[in-house]
Short mmCIF file of the C-alpha atoms (twelve columns), coordinates in Angstrom:
data_MODEL
# 
_entry.id   MODEL 
# 
loop_
_atom_site.group_PDB 
_atom_site.id 
_atom_site.type_symbol 
_atom_site.label_atom_id 
_atom_site.label_alt_id 
_atom_site.label_comp_id 
_atom_site.label_asym_id 
_atom_site.label_seq_id 
_atom_site.Cartn_x 
_atom_site.Cartn_y 
_atom_site.Cartn_z 
_atom_site.pdbx_PDB_model_num 
ATOM 1   C CA . MET A 1   0.000   0.000  0.000   1 
ATOM 2   C CA . ASN A 2   1.428   3.372  -1.024  1 
ATOM 3   C CA . ARG A 3   0.885   6.329  1.269   1 
ATOM 4   C CA . GLU A 4   1.652   9.961  0.671   1 
ATOM 5   C CA . LEU A 5   4.029   11.489 3.182   1 
ATOM 6   C CA . THR A 6   3.896   15.280 3.496   1 
ATOM 7   C CA . LYS A 7   7.443   16.549 3.964   1 
ATOM 8   C CA . ASN A 8   7.922   19.863 5.759   1 
ATOM 9   C CA . VAL A 9   10.893  21.420 4.000   1 
ATOM 10  C CA . PRO A 10  12.443  24.651 5.312   1 
ATOM 11  C CA . SER A 11  11.820  28.055 3.813   1 
ATOM 12  C CA . GLY A 12  14.211  28.967 1.034   1 
ATOM 13  C CA . TYR A 13  14.531  32.540 2.298   1 
ATOM 14  C CA . THR A 14  16.046  31.386 5.589   1 
ATOM 15  C CA . ALA A 15  18.352  29.018 3.716   1 
ATOM 16  C CA . ILE A 16  19.501  31.854 1.415   1 
ATOM 17  C CA . ALA A 17  20.405  34.008 4.426   1 
ATOM 18  C CA . VAL A 18  22.296  31.177 6.134   1 
ATOM 19  C CA . LEU A 19  24.142  30.126 2.972   1 
ATOM 20  C CA . LEU A 20  25.124  33.701 2.094   1 
ATOM 21  C CA . ALA A 21  26.441  34.321 5.616   1 
ATOM 22  C CA . ALA A 22  28.385  31.039 5.578   1 
ATOM 23  C CA . PHE A 23  29.768  31.781 2.105   1 
ATOM 24  C CA . ALA A 24  30.862  35.279 3.217   1 
ATOM 25  C CA . GLY A 25  32.590  33.720 6.222   1 
ATOM 26  C CA . ALA A 26  34.340  31.166 4.009   1 
ATOM 27  C CA . VAL A 27  35.524  33.887 1.613   1 
ATOM 28  C CA . TYR A 28  36.835  35.906 4.570   1 
ATOM 29  C CA . TRP A 29  38.604  32.803 5.902   1 
ATOM 30  C CA . LEU A 30  40.115  32.162 2.460   1 
ATOM 31  C CA . VAL A 31  41.411  35.741 2.178   1 
ATOM 32  C CA . GLN A 32  42.838  35.672 5.702   1 
ATOM 33  C CA . SER A 33  44.541  32.330 5.029   1 
ATOM 34  C CA . ALA A 34  46.021  33.564 1.752   1 
ATOM 35  C CA . GLN A 35  47.865  36.502 3.358   1 
ATOM 36  C CA . PRO A 36  50.436  34.411 5.286   1 
ATOM 37  C CA . TYR A 37  49.979  31.604 2.731   1 
ATOM 38  C CA . ASN A 38  48.441  29.139 5.165   1 
ATOM 39  C CA . THR A 39  47.969  26.076 2.936   1 
ATOM 40  C CA . ALA A 40  45.706  24.200 5.367   1 
ATOM 41  C CA . GLY A 41  43.456  27.252 5.732   1 
ATOM 42  C CA . ILE A 42  43.239  27.775 1.973   1 
ATOM 43  C CA . ILE A 43  42.352  24.128 1.329   1 
ATOM 44  C CA . SER A 44  39.766  23.942 4.128   1 
ATOM 45  C CA . ALA A 45  38.121  27.231 3.093   1 
ATOM 46  C CA . SER A 46  37.987  26.003 -0.513  1 
ATOM 47  C CA . VAL A 47  36.383  22.721 0.568   1 
ATOM 48  C CA . ILE A 48  33.795  24.588 2.646   1 
ATOM 49  C CA . MET A 49  33.000  26.884 -0.291  1 
ATOM 50  C CA . THR A 50  32.529  23.838 -2.542  1 
ATOM 51  C CA . VAL A 51  30.155  22.244 -0.017  1 
ATOM 52  C CA . LEU A 52  28.175  25.500 0.212   1 
ATOM 53  C CA . ILE A 53  27.854  25.644 -3.575  1 
ATOM 54  C CA . VAL A 54  26.512  22.065 -3.577  1 
ATOM 55  C CA . LEU A 55  24.042  22.981 -0.805  1 
ATOM 56  C CA . ALA A 56  22.849  25.950 -2.875  1 
ATOM 57  C CA . CYS A 57  21.534  23.485 -5.469  1 
ATOM 58  C CA . GLY A 58  18.698  22.487 -3.115  1 
ATOM 59  C CA . PHE A 59  16.400  25.442 -3.858  1 
ATOM 60  C CA . PHE A 60  13.073  24.932 -5.621  1 
ATOM 61  C CA . MET A 61  9.718   26.672 -6.034  1 
ATOM 62  C CA . VAL A 62  6.296   25.310 -5.198  1 
ATOM 63  C CA . GLN A 63  3.466   27.174 -6.933  1 
ATOM 64  C CA . PRO A 64  0.067   27.645 -5.232  1 
ATOM 65  C CA . ASN A 65  -2.189  24.574 -5.526  1 
ATOM 66  C CA . GLU A 66  0.743   22.415 -6.618  1 
ATOM 67  C CA . ALA A 67  3.131   20.032 -4.925  1 
ATOM 68  C CA . ARG A 68  6.627   18.679 -5.542  1 
ATOM 69  C CA . VAL A 69  7.547   15.034 -5.094  1 
ATOM 70  C CA . LEU A 70  10.893  14.497 -3.358  1 
ATOM 71  C CA . GLN A 71  12.939  11.407 -4.165  1 
ATOM 72  C CA . LEU A 72  16.341  10.388 -2.858  1 
ATOM 73  C CA . PHE A 73  18.122  8.183  -5.419  1 
ATOM 74  C CA . GLY A 74  14.747  7.016  -6.756  1 
ATOM 75  C CA . ALA A 75  13.158  6.227  -3.386  1 
ATOM 76  C CA . TYR A 76  10.106  8.296  -2.416  1 
ATOM 77  C CA . VAL A 77  10.897  10.617 0.513   1 
ATOM 78  C CA . GLY A 78  7.836   12.847 0.659   1 
ATOM 79  C CA . THR A 79  5.768   15.565 -0.949  1 
ATOM 80  C CA . ALA A 80  6.335   19.297 -0.447  1 
ATOM 81  C CA . ARG A 81  3.018   21.153 -0.530  1 
ATOM 82  C CA . GLU A 82  3.733   24.594 0.998   1 
ATOM 83  C CA . ALA A 83  3.820   27.288 -1.686  1 
ATOM 84  C CA . GLY A 84  6.870   29.489 -2.109  1 
ATOM 85  C CA . LEU A 85  10.629  29.195 -2.232  1 
ATOM 86  C CA . ARG A 86  11.792  26.036 -0.477  1 
ATOM 87  C CA . TRP A 87  15.099  24.316 0.259   1 
ATOM 88  C CA . ALA A 88  15.649  20.587 0.547   1 
ATOM 89  C CA . ASN A 89  18.557  18.166 0.458   1 
ATOM 90  C CA . PRO A 90  20.374  18.913 -2.827  1 
ATOM 91  C CA . PHE A 91  20.570  15.183 -3.564  1 
ATOM 92  C CA . TYR A 92  16.777  14.931 -3.702  1 
ATOM 93  C CA . SER A 93  15.348  14.521 -7.156  1 
ATOM 94  C CA . ILE A 94  12.440  16.974 -7.263  1 
ATOM 95  C CA . LYS A 95  9.608   16.052 -9.599  1 
ATOM 96  C CA . GLY A 96  7.373   19.001 -10.257 1 
ATOM 97  C CA . GLY A 97  3.985   20.253 -11.129 1 
ATOM 98  C CA . VAL A 98  1.710   17.809 -9.302  1 
ATOM 99  C CA . SER A 99  -1.630  19.554 -8.957  1 
ATOM 100 C CA . SER A 100 -3.097  19.239 -5.482  1 
ATOM 101 C CA . SER A 101 -6.670  19.866 -6.633  1 
ATOM 102 C CA . SER A 102 -8.569  17.471 -8.831  1 
ATOM 103 C CA . LYS A 103 -10.113 19.120 -11.882 1 
ATOM 104 C CA . LEU A 104 -12.543 16.607 -13.301 1 
# 
């Protein structure tokens, strides 16, 4: 028996603010590490910036009266129904445009 699972995904606006602040901190760390040529600091700041760029790929939009199906490597994880900008795990495959109202 298949059951729909409503997934509460965080607001994309909050995620934008957090990611921008973290990215600004990583850029600052990279610049500060480059001055005395701290190799470990440069590498770690670069890795953090790469992870933040991957996390930024998790944004998606849900239109009013629609839903998005979230899948992780093909397995159903849940359905996002709240309208607006949303953020989910960037490894989710987001299938779009499922109408939440039946028009028969």
